[in-house]
TORVOGU-439154 format. One record per atom (N, C-alpha, C): residue number from 1; residue in three letters; x, y, z. Coordinates in pm, whole numbers, plus 32768, in hexadecimal, padded with zeros to 4 digits. Layout:
BEGIN
+-----+-----+------+------+------+
!   k !   r !   px !   py !   pz !
+-----+-----+------+------+------+
! NUM ! ALA !    X !    Y !    Z !
...
+-----+-----+------+------+------+
% end
This chain:
BEGIN
+-----+-----+------+------+------+
!   k !   r !   px !   py !   pz !
+-----+-----+------+------+------+
!   1 ! UNK ! E564 ! 19D2 ! B837 !
!   1 ! UNK ! E4F0 ! 19C3 ! B88E !
!   1 ! UNK ! E4B7 ! 1A49 ! B8B9 !
!   2 ! UNK ! E4F8 ! 1AB5 ! B895 !
!   2 ! UNK ! E4C4 ! 1B38 ! B8B8 !
!   2 ! UNK ! E4E0 ! 1B5F ! B948 !
!   3 ! UNK ! E53F ! 1B1F ! B988 !
!   3 ! UNK ! E564 ! 1B3F ! BA12 !
!   3 ! UNK ! E5F8 ! 1B5F ! BA16 !
!   4 ! UNK ! E61C ! 1BC2 ! BA65 !
!   4 ! UNK ! E6A8 ! 1BE3 ! BA78 !
!   4 ! UNK ! E6D8 ! 1BA3 ! BAF9 !
!   5 ! UNK ! E742 ! 1B58 ! BAEE !
!   5 ! UNK ! E77E ! 1B18 ! BB63 !
!   5 ! UNK ! E808 ! 1B56 ! BB77 !
!   6 ! UNK ! E81F ! 1B8A ! BBEE !
!   6 ! UNK ! E89E ! 1BCC ! BC0B !
!   6 ! UNK ! E8EA ! 1B80 ! BC76 !
!   7 ! UNK ! E969 ! 1BA2 ! BC83 !
!   7 ! UNK ! E9BD ! 1B65 ! BCEA !
!   7 ! UNK ! E990 ! 1B8C ! BD77 !
!   8 ! UNK ! E947 ! 1BF8 ! BD83 !
!   8 ! UNK ! E91B ! 1C28 ! BE07 !
!   8 ! UNK ! E89E ! 1BE0 ! BE39 !
!   9 ! UNK ! E85E ! 1B93 ! BDE1 !
!   9 ! UNK ! E7E3 ! 1B4D ! BE09 !
!   9 ! UNK ! E807 ! 1AD0 ! BE58 !
!  10 ! UNK ! E7B6 ! 1AB5 ! BEBE !
!  10 ! UNK ! E7C7 ! 1A3A ! BF0B !
!  10 ! UNK ! E78F ! 19C5 ! BEBC !
!  11 ! UNK ! E7B6 ! 194B ! BEDE !
!  11 ! UNK ! E77C ! 18D7 ! BE99 !
!  11 ! UNK ! E6E3 ! 18D4 ! BEA2 !
!  12 ! UNK ! E6AD ! 18FE ! BF13 !
!  12 ! UNK ! E61C ! 1900 ! BF23 !
!  12 ! UNK ! E5DC ! 1966 ! BEC5 !
!  13 ! UNK ! E619 ! 19DB ! BEB6 !
!  13 ! UNK ! E5E4 ! 1A3F ! BE5B !
!  13 ! UNK ! E5E6 ! 1A0D ! BDCA !
!  14 ! UNK ! E64F ! 19C7 ! BDA6 !
!  14 ! UNK ! E657 ! 198F ! BD1F !
!  14 ! UNK ! E5EA ! 1927 ! BD0B !
!  15 ! UNK ! E5D8 ! 18CD ! BD6C !
!  15 ! UNK ! E571 ! 1867 ! BD63 !
!  15 ! UNK ! E4E7 ! 18A7 ! BD59 !
!  16 ! UNK ! E4CC ! 190E ! BDAA !
!  16 ! UNK ! E44A ! 1951 ! BDA5 !
!  16 ! UNK ! E433 ! 1991 ! BD1C !
!  17 ! UNK ! E49A ! 19CE ! BCE4 !
!  17 ! UNK ! E48D ! 1A0F ! BC61 !
!  17 ! UNK ! E46D ! 19A9 ! BBF5 !
!  18 ! UNK ! E4B2 ! 1938 ! BBF6 !
!  18 ! UNK ! E49A ! 18D2 ! BB90 !
!  18 ! UNK ! E413 ! 188D ! BBA4 !
!  19 ! UNK ! E3F0 ! 186F ! BC1F !
!  19 ! UNK ! E36E ! 1831 ! BC3A !
!  19 ! UNK ! E2FC ! 188F ! BC17 !
!  20 ! UNK ! E311 ! 1910 ! BC26 !
!  20 ! UNK ! E2AB ! 1972 ! BC02 !
!  20 ! UNK ! E285 ! 196A ! BB6F !
!  21 ! UNK ! E2E5 ! 1945 ! BB1A !
!  21 ! UNK ! E2C8 ! 1935 ! BA8C !
!  21 ! UNK ! E269 ! 18C0 ! BA73 !
!  22 ! UNK ! E266 ! 1861 ! BACF !
!  22 ! UNK ! E20E ! 17ED ! BAC5 !
!  22 ! UNK ! E18F ! 1800 ! BB17 !
!  23 ! UNK ! E17A ! 1878 ! BB49 !
!  23 ! UNK ! E108 ! 1898 ! BB9F !
!  23 ! UNK ! E108 ! 1844 ! BC1E !
!  24 ! UNK ! E17E ! 1831 ! BC54 !
!  24 ! UNK ! E18F ! 17E7 ! BCD0 !
!  24 ! UNK ! E1DB ! 1840 ! BD32 !
!  25 ! UNK ! E1D8 ! 181B ! BDB2 !
!  25 ! UNK ! E224 ! 1866 ! BE14 !
!  25 ! UNK ! E24F ! 1809 ! BE85 !
!  26 ! UNK ! E2AE ! 1838 ! BED4 !
!  26 ! UNK ! E2DB ! 17EE ! BF49 !
!  26 ! UNK ! E29C ! 182F ! BFC4 !
!  27 ! UNK ! E264 ! 17DD ! C01A !
!  27 ! UNK ! E227 ! 180F ! C095 !
!  27 ! UNK ! E27F ! 17E7 ! C10B !
!  28 ! UNK ! E29B ! 1847 ! C15F !
!  28 ! UNK ! E2EE ! 182F ! C1D5 !
!  28 ! UNK ! E2A2 ! 17D9 ! C238 !
!  29 ! UNK ! E2DE ! 176A ! C262 !
!  29 ! UNK ! E29F ! 170E ! C2C1 !
!  29 ! UNK ! E2D6 ! 171B ! C34E !
!  30 ! UNK ! E350 ! 174C ! C35C !
!  30 ! UNK ! E388 ! 175D ! C3E1 !
!  30 ! UNK ! E41D ! 173D ! C3E5 !
!  31 ! UNK ! E452 ! 174A ! C45E !
!  31 ! UNK ! E4DF ! 1727 ! C476 !
!  31 ! UNK ! E4E2 ! 16A9 ! C4C9 !
!  32 ! UNK ! E535 ! 164D ! C49F !
!  32 ! UNK ! E53C ! 15CD ! C4E4 !
!  32 ! UNK ! E5CD ! 15AE ! C506 !
!  33 ! UNK ! E5E0 ! 1560 ! C56D !
!  33 ! UNK ! E665 ! 1535 ! C595 !
!  33 ! UNK ! E68E ! 1577 ! C617 !
!  34 ! UNK ! E701 ! 154E ! C648 !
!  34 ! UNK ! E735 ! 1584 ! C6C5 !
!  34 ! UNK ! E768 ! 1613 ! C6AE !
!  35 ! UNK ! E785 ! 1657 ! C719 !
!  35 ! UNK ! E7B2 ! 16E1 ! C712 !
!  35 ! UNK ! E82F ! 16EF ! C6BB !
!  36 ! UNK ! E888 ! 168C ! C6C1 !
!  36 ! UNK ! E904 ! 1691 ! C674 !
!  36 ! UNK ! E8F3 ! 1665 ! C5E3 !
!  37 ! UNK ! E884 ! 1625 ! C5C5 !
!  37 ! UNK ! E871 ! 15EE ! C53E !
!  37 ! UNK ! E7E3 ! 1606 ! C50C !
!  38 ! UNK ! E7B5 ! 1681 ! C511 !
!  38 ! UNK ! E72E ! 16A1 ! C4E3 !
!  38 ! UNK ! E72B ! 16B0 ! C44C !
!  39 ! UNK ! E6BE ! 1683 ! C413 !
!  39 ! UNK ! E6AA ! 1691 ! C384 !
!  39 ! UNK ! E61E ! 16C5 ! C36B !
!  40 ! UNK ! E613 ! 1720 ! C30D !
!  40 ! UNK ! E590 ! 1751 ! C2E3 !
!  40 ! UNK ! E556 ! 16EE ! C280 !
!  41 ! UNK ! E4D5 ! 16D2 ! C28D !
!  41 ! UNK ! E493 ! 1671 ! C236 !
!  41 ! UNK ! E425 ! 16B8 ! C1E8 !
!  42 ! UNK ! E425 ! 169F ! C165 !
!  42 ! UNK ! E3C2 ! 16D9 ! C10B !
!  42 ! UNK ! E37C ! 1668 ! C0C1 !
!  43 ! UNK ! E300 ! 1680 ! C098 !
!  43 ! UNK ! E2B3 ! 161E ! C04D !
!  43 ! UNK ! E284 ! 165F ! BFCC !
!  44 ! UNK ! E290 ! 1617 ! BF5D !
!  44 ! UNK ! E25E ! 1648 ! BEDD !
!  44 ! UNK ! E1C5 ! 1640 ! BEDE !
!  45 ! UNK ! E186 ! 16AD ! BEBE !
!  45 ! UNK ! E0F4 ! 16B5 ! BEBE !
!  45 ! UNK ! E0C3 ! 16BE ! BE2D !
!  46 ! UNK ! E06F ! 1661 ! BE07 !
!  46 ! UNK ! E036 ! 1661 ! BD80 !
!  46 ! UNK ! DFBC ! 16BD ! BD7C !
!  47 ! UNK ! DFA6 ! 1700 ! BD0C !
!  47 ! UNK ! DF2F ! 1754 ! BD02 !
!  47 ! UNK ! DEB0 ! 1700 ! BD06 !
!  48 ! UNK ! DE48 ! 1738 ! BD3C !
!  48 ! UNK ! DDC9 ! 16F1 ! BD47 !
!  48 ! UNK ! DD69 ! 1726 ! BCDD !
!  49 ! UNK ! DD8C ! 170E ! BC5F !
!  49 ! UNK ! DD39 ! 1741 ! BBF2 !
!  49 ! UNK ! DCFF ! 16D2 ! BB9B !
!  50 ! UNK ! DD0C ! 1656 ! BBC8 !
!  50 ! UNK ! DCD1 ! 15E2 ! BB87 !
!  50 ! UNK ! DD09 ! 15C9 ! BAFB !
!  51 ! UNK ! DD85 ! 15F1 ! BAE4 !
!  51 ! UNK ! DDC2 ! 15DD ! BA60 !
!  51 ! UNK ! DDCF ! 154A ! BA3C !
!  52 ! UNK ! DDD6 ! 14F2 ! BAA2 !
!  52 ! UNK ! DDE1 ! 1463 ! BA84 !
!  52 ! UNK ! DD67 ! 1431 ! BA37 !
!  53 ! UNK ! DCF2 ! 1466 ! BA58 !
!  53 ! UNK ! DC79 ! 143E ! BA10 !
!  53 ! UNK ! DC7E ! 146A ! B97E !
!  54 ! UNK ! DCB5 ! 14E2 ! B967 !
!  54 ! UNK ! DCC2 ! 1514 ! B8DF !
!  54 ! UNK ! DD23 ! 14BC ! B891 !
!  55 ! UNK ! DD96 ! 149A ! B8CE !
!  55 ! UNK ! DDF7 ! 1446 ! B88B !
!  55 ! UNK ! DDBC ! 13BB ! B86D !
!  56 ! UNK ! DD73 ! 1383 ! B8CB !
!  56 ! UNK ! DD35 ! 1301 ! B8B6 !
!  56 ! UNK ! DCD1 ! 1307 ! B843 !
!  57 ! UNK ! DC85 ! 1373 ! B83B !
!  57 ! UNK ! DC26 ! 1384 ! B7CE !
!  57 ! UNK ! DC6F ! 138A ! B748 !
!  58 ! UNK ! DCDB ! 13D5 ! B743 !
!  58 ! UNK ! DD2A ! 13DE ! B6C7 !
!  58 ! UNK ! DD5F ! 1355 ! B6A0 !
!  59 ! UNK ! DD90 ! 1308 ! B701 !
!  59 ! UNK ! DDC4 ! 1283 ! B6E4 !
!  59 ! UNK ! DD57 ! 1227 ! B6AD !
!  60 ! UNK ! DCE3 ! 122B ! B6EB !
!  60 ! UNK ! DC74 ! 11D9 ! B6BC !
!  60 ! UNK ! DC4B ! 1201 ! B62E !
!  61 ! UNK ! DC46 ! 1283 ! B614 !
!  61 ! UNK ! DC23 ! 12B4 ! B58F !
!  61 ! UNK ! DC89 ! 1284 ! B528 !
!  62 ! UNK ! DD0A ! 1290 ! B54B !
!  62 ! UNK ! DD72 ! 1266 ! B4EE !
!  62 ! UNK ! DD72 ! 11D0 ! B4DA !
!  63 ! UNK ! DD56 ! 1183 ! B543 !
!  63 ! UNK ! DD4D ! 10F2 ! B535 !
!  63 ! UNK ! DCDB ! 10CB ! B4D9 !
!  64 ! UNK ! DC6C ! 1111 ! B4E4 !
!  64 ! UNK ! DBF9 ! 10F3 ! B48E !
!  64 ! UNK ! DC1C ! 110E ! B3FC !
!  65 ! UNK ! DC6B ! 1176 ! B3E2 !
!  65 ! UNK ! DC94 ! 1195 ! B359 !
!  65 ! UNK ! DCF9 ! 1131 ! B323 !
!  66 ! UNK ! DD54 ! 1104 ! B379 !
!  66 ! UNK ! DDC2 ! 10AD ! B34D !
!  66 ! UNK ! DDA7 ! 1019 ! B362 !
!  67 ! UNK ! DD40 ! 0FF6 ! B3AB !
!  67 ! UNK ! DD27 ! 0F6C ! B3CF !
!  67 ! UNK ! DD5F ! 0F51 ! B459 !
!  68 ! UNK ! DD4A ! 0EDC ! B48C !
!  68 ! UNK ! DD74 ! 0EB9 ! B514 !
!  68 ! UNK ! DE0C ! 0EC0 ! B520 !
!  69 ! UNK ! DE39 ! 0EF4 ! B58F !
!  69 ! UNK ! DEC8 ! 0EFD ! B5AD !
!  69 ! UNK ! DEE6 ! 0E99 ! B61B !
!  70 ! UNK ! DF4B ! 0E49 ! B608 !
!  70 ! UNK ! DF6D ! 0DE6 ! B66E !
!  70 ! UNK ! DFE8 ! 0E14 ! B6BB !
!  71 ! UNK ! DFE0 ! 0E8A ! B6F4 !
!  71 ! UNK ! E04E ! 0EBF ! B746 !
!  71 ! UNK ! E01D ! 0EC3 ! B7D6 !
!  72 ! UNK ! E056 ! 0E72 ! B830 !
!  72 ! UNK ! E025 ! 0E6D ! B8BA !
!  72 ! UNK ! E02D ! 0EF2 ! B902 !
!  73 ! UNK ! E091 ! 0F43 ! B8E3 !
!  73 ! UNK ! E09D ! 0FC6 ! B924 !
!  73 ! UNK ! E028 ! 1020 ! B8FF !
!  74 ! UNK ! E007 ! 1023 ! B87F !
!  74 ! UNK ! DF97 ! 1076 ! B851 !
!  74 ! UNK ! DF14 ! 1040 ! B888 !
!  75 ! UNK ! DF02 ! 0FBE ! B883 !
!  75 ! UNK ! DE86 ! 0F83 ! B8B4 !
!  75 ! UNK ! DE73 ! 0F9E ! B949 !
!  76 ! UNK ! DEDE ! 0F96 ! B99A !
!  76 ! UNK ! DED5 ! 0FB3 ! BA29 !
!  76 ! UNK ! DEB0 ! 1046 ! BA40 !
!  77 ! UNK ! DEEB ! 10A0 ! B9F0 !
!  77 ! UNK ! DECD ! 112D ! B9FE !
!  77 ! UNK ! DE39 ! 1149 ! B9E3 !
!  78 ! UNK ! DE03 ! 1109 ! B97D !
!  78 ! UNK ! DD75 ! 111D ! B95C !
!  78 ! UNK ! DD1C ! 10E7 ! B9CB !
!  79 ! UNK ! DD3E ! 1075 ! BA05 !
!  79 ! UNK ! DCED ! 103A ! BA6E !
!  79 ! UNK ! DCEF ! 108F ! BAED !
!  80 ! UNK ! DD5F ! 10D4 ! BB0A !
!  80 ! UNK ! DD69 ! 1123 ! BB84 !
!  80 ! UNK ! DD1A ! 11A4 ! BB7B !
!  81 ! UNK ! DD01 ! 11D6 ! BB04 !
!  81 ! UNK ! DCBD ! 1258 ! BAF4 !
!  81 ! UNK ! DC2A ! 124F ! BB0B !
+-----+-----+------+------+------+
% end
């Protein structure tokens, strides 16, 4: 994957490195819980580059070349874009 993971890296650093390869990142949301049991909460943030529209276009193009596809997962993805 082109990333070096070492024993000195925290689990969060490893996750950030791997998510970076997918052009994603974790955003810190805050600390929650009681003083004795606090946990840091992060949220995965998707890039806002409209790639879903590109993927939907590719699917429609490929369906037109191959004929209708009766796959509910693919059809739902196209309808959402």
